[in-house]
N, C-alpha and C positions, 0 to 999 in steps of 0.2 A: 213418550213416557214422562218426560220432564214437564210437559204442559199439563198432563193429567195430575201429576203430583202437586203442581202449583195450584190447580183448580180445587182439589180436595182439601188443601191446606188453607187456601184463601177464601173459600166460600163455605157457607153453612147456615146456621140459624142463630137467632139472638134470643136468649132466655134471661129475663130480669136484667136487661142491659148488658149482658155478657155475650160476646161472640163465641160460638162453638163451631169449629170447623167440622166439615163432614168426616174428615179423617179421624178426628178425636171422638166424634159422636159414635160412628159405626165401630171404630176400634174398641172403645170402652164398652159398648153394648155387647160386642162379641166376647170381650174378656169377662163380662158379667154372666153371659150365657154359659161360659166354660164352667163356672162354679155350679150352676144348676146341673149341667151334664156330669160333672165330676161326682156330685152327690149321688147320682144314679148309676155311677160306674159304667157309663156307656162309652164305646169307642169313638163316638162322634165328638167327644171332648177334644181330641187332638187336632182334627182338621179345622175346627172352629178356632182353636188356639193359634194355628198357623195364620189364619186370616187376621186375627187381632194383632199378631206380632208385626206383620207387614205395615199395617196402618199406623200403629203406635210408634214404630221406628221413625216414621216421617214426622210425627207430632213432636216427639222428644228431641229429635235432631234439630228441628226448627226452633225449639225453646232453649237450645244450648244446654241440655241435660245429657252430657256424654254418657254417663253410667247407665241411665235409663234407656238411651238409644242403643248402645252396644248390647244391653241386656236382651233386647228383642231378637238380635241375631243368634245369641246363645240359646235363648228359649226355643227358637226354631229347631235347632239341633237336638235339644233335649226332648222336644215334642215328638220328633221322629223316633227317638229311643222309647219314649213313653208309649207311643202307638204300638211299637213292636212288642214291648214288655207286656202291655195289657192284652194283646192278642194271644200271647203265650199263657197268660193266667186266666183267660176268659173261660167261663163255664156256662153252658146253656141254661142251667137251672139256677145257680147261685151267683152268677155274674163274676166280675173280676174279684179274685181273692185279695182280701185286705187283712192286715194284722197290726198289732202294736209292736213298736220297735223294741228290740232287746236293749239291755242296759248299755252295752258297748256301742250299739248303733245310736243311742241317744247322746252319748258322750261325743261321738263322732260328729253328729249334727251340730252340737253346740260349738265344738272346736272349729268346724268348717265356717260357721257363722262369724265367730270372733276373729280368727286368724285371717280368713278371707276378706272380711271387711277392712281390717287394718291394712293389709297389703294392697287392696284395690284402691282404698282412699289415698294412700301415698302415691300410687300410680297416677290417679286422676289429678292430684295436686301437681305432680311433676310435669304432666302434660298440659296443665291448665285446661282440662277438658270439662270441668264443671265448676259452677260458682258455689256449689254446696257439696264438696267431695265426700264428707263422712256420711251424711244421710243418704246421698246418692249411692255410695258404696254399700251401705247396709241393705238398701232396697235391692240393689243388683245381686249381691251375694245371697241374700235371703230368698230371692225369687228362684235362683238356681238351685239352692238347697231344697226348697219346697217342691219344685218340679221333679227333682231327682227322687225325693222321697215319695212323691205321688206316683211316679212311674213304678216304684218298687212296692206300691200298695201299703205304705206305712201310714197309720192313723195320724201320727204326729205331724205330718206335713201341714195339716190345718192350723196347728199351733204356730208353726213357722210363718204362715201367711198372716196370722194375727200380729206377730212381731213386725212384719213388713208394713202392715197397715198403720200401725202406731206411729211410724215415721213417715209413711207415704202421704197421709192426709195433710199434715202441716206443710210438707214440701210442695205438694201440688198447689196449695193455696198461695204459698209464697211465690210460686212460679206463675201465678195468674191463671192456672188451669182449674177453674172453679168447678166445672162440670166433672172433670176427672176426680177432683176431691170428693164431690158428692157421691160418685160411683164407688169410690174407695170406702166411704162410710156404709153404703148399702152392702158392699162386698164383705165388710167385716161382720155384719149381721148374718149373712149367708154362710160365712166361714164357720161361725159358731154352730150353726145348725148342721153344717157338713161334718164338723168334728163329732157332734152327737150321733149323727146318722152312721158314720163310718165306725165309730166306737161300738155301737150296738151291733152292726153287721159283723165286725171282727169277733165279738163274743159269740154270736150265733154260729159263725163258720168254725170257730174253734171248738165249740160244743159238738157240732156235727162231725168234725174230724176225730174228736175223742171217742164219740160213739161208734164211728166206723172202725176204729182200731180195737 
């Protein structure tokens, strides 16, 4: 297993003079595919996400980005929850039920982002687990909040992803992970489209529910 990990991290392709490991390439492409699948609210979103987490854990651990590496482990657990939650909300005609967050839920999302980031940044600093603890913590906590909200079918999870991207792109560049940074830029554009798509779907489903009652 160790030999396989060393091979996927030590080999890959070169693009514009930059070495991209197979682990980073396949992992980020899987993460990008997750956005397409999430837009379409298909259950395949979650097993593809699991594949991405395994590969990206190895990438971030080797780059000494402790928060991003640990994030992959937690994402794996949340992906299992999301898979289960979407199975419960799946409809053969309308797909997974989505909705806008209530006022209290939006406040909870913001509170989790701010408090969680501060707490985790202090932890990373104390453990010397990251050279960029605050942006690392923001991305870590933001990802968890986004996936949790995605599992619950909340439209606002796309906006949380945008906030993560705003910090993720410069952090990836500073870490020398240029391919990942480029993926994050593409990811941001897809997230904007995903927010629009889910927002429209939420309105349609709400209208149908109102008509049914």
